[in-house]
N, C-alpha and C positions, 0 to 999 in steps of 0.2 A: 157804651161807646160815645166818644166825644162828638158833639154836633157842631155844625157851622157856627151858630151863635156863640157857643162856649169857646170855640177855637179863636174866633175873631176877637172876642173880648179879652182872652188871655194874651193874644199877640199885641193888641193895642196897649194893654197895661204894661206888657213886657218892654214895649218901645217907649214907655213913659209919655204917652199921648192921651190927652183928654178926648172925649167924644167930639167936642167942638173943634179941636186941632185937626183930628182926622177928617172931620167933615169939610173943613176948609181946604185941605189938600185934595180931596176928591171933588170938591165943588158941590157938596151936598149941605143940607141943614143938619144941625146937631140932632134934631128929632129923627131924621132918617137913620142915622147911625144907631140911635137908641132902639129903633124898631128892628134893625138888623140883629142887634145883640139880644133882644128879647124874643126873637122868632116871630114877631108880628108882621114882618114883611121880608120877602126874599129878594136879594139883589139880582140884577141881571148878570149874565155870564161875563159881559165886558167888565162890570164892576168887580166881579170875583177875580178876574185876571189882574185888574188894577191892584186889588188888595194883596194878591199873591206876590206881585212884583214889588210892591211897597214893603212888605214884610220879609221879602226874600225867602219865600217858601213855595212849595209846589201847590197847585190847585187841589190835588187830592188831599194834601195835608190840611189845607184850609177848610176843606169840606168834611174833614174828620174820617176820611177813607183809609188813611195810613198814619202811622206815627213817625214816618221818615219825613223830616222837614223839607228836604229837597230830593230831586230824583237821583242825585249822586250820593245821597247819604248811605252809609253802610251800617247795618245793624251791628251792635257790639258783638264781638266774638263770644261764642258759647264757651263756658268753662270746659277745659279739656277733661275728658273722661279717662281717669287713671285706672289701670288694671288693679284688681285687688291684690294686696300684698301676698306673697307666697306663704303657704302654711309652713310654720316652723316645726320641723321634726325634732323632738327631744333628742339631745345628744346622748349617745350610749357610752358608758364608761367600761373599758375592757378590764380594769382592775376589779370592778364590782362583778362583772361577768365571771371572772376567774374565782372570786371568793364564793359566789353563789353555787357555781358548778362543783366546787370542792365540797361544799356542804351536802349537796345531793349525792355525790360519789360516796361520801362517808356513810350515808344512810342507804347505800346501794339502790338509789333511785336513778333509773336510766331514762325513762320516757316521761313526757309531760303528763300523761294520764296517771302514771304511778305517783307522781308528785301531787297531782290534783287530789287523789284519794288519800294519800298519806297525810295531807294537811287539812283534811276534812273540808275540801272545796272552799277554803278561805279566800282564794283568788280564782279567777276564771282561767281557763287554759290559755287564752290570749294574753292575759296579764302575766302568767307564769313564763310564757315565751319571752315577753319583754324583759322580765326580771333576769332570765338566763342570759339575755344579750347585753345586760349591763344598764338597765334603766334605773333612773334615780328614784329614791323613795318618794320624791315629790309627786310622782306620777300615780301613786296609789293612795287609797284611803288609809290613814294611820291605824285605825282600829282593825281593819282587815289584814294589813301587813303584819301587825303584831300577832294576830291569830295565826297567820301563816308561819311566822318564825318561831312560835312557841315550841315547835317540834324539833328544833335544832339547838345545838350547844350555845350557851350564853356567850362564851368567848368568841365564837364565830359571828354571832349577831353583833357583838360589840365591834369586831373588826370591820364588819360590813358598814355599819353606820359611821364609823370613824373614817373609812375610805371615801364614803359618800359626802363627808363634811356635814353630817347631821347629828344632833345630840341623840343619845340613846333614849328611846321612848320611856316615859315615866313608868309604864307597866313593867318593863324589864328592870328598871332601877328598883322598883318596889319588890319584885320577885327576888332579885339578888339580895336585898336586905332580909327577906324572909328566910332565904337559904342560909345566910350567915347566922341568923338567930337560931335556926334549927341545929346548925352545926355546933354552936356554942352550948346549947342545952345538952346535946348528946355527949359532948366532950366532958361536961361537968358530971354527967351521970354514968360514965363508963371509964374503963381503965385504959382506953386507947388500943384495945386488942383488934386484930384483923376483922373479927366478927362485928365489932362495933362500927368500924370504918365501912364495912360492906353495907351495914344497915343505913348508914348516913347516905351512901351513894344511892341505895335503893329508894330511900325516902325522897331524896332530891329529885330523882328521875320522875317519881310519881307526881310530885308537885309541878315540875317544869313541863312535863309532856301532857298535861291535861288539856283537852281541846278548848 
């Protein structure tokens, strides 16, 4: 806390007065002013009032009891307390909701619990509900969303990511490449009979629907 000697010395220097000049104005010796400023001597109350008037400050300010220079001083206004910004709810896309719901209908999945079990709990039930309402892929972990969608046709997955404005995850790109390679191998080793095509479909499903 600021003391009277410190405050007096600060005010004197701020007024660009030497100890001798201040002493002359008060009718004291320079030594008396020096003792006031070092705390070796205390001024009388009349002297304190004289100093306060001379420096245009309040007595309380001069004595270090307040940081307001005058009784009419107003403390600086406190910074306004702003309310926290409202939480932004992610926007739901009705197109995505329609695509996802169609995927579930094609698999005869009606309830969230059925979807949860069918996809080996890749997403939580809450996340599945968000997905059904049209949530963006950005709301989910890429790895878990890939695990979730592996149980559905690749064409539907591609349509979902295209509608969402997201690139098809690399896992599905790699899977598509594998399927094409298998198809090419089977075509080279068969005569294109219905049995061979049925085998291709069966093999592709096994690859694609693995958890």
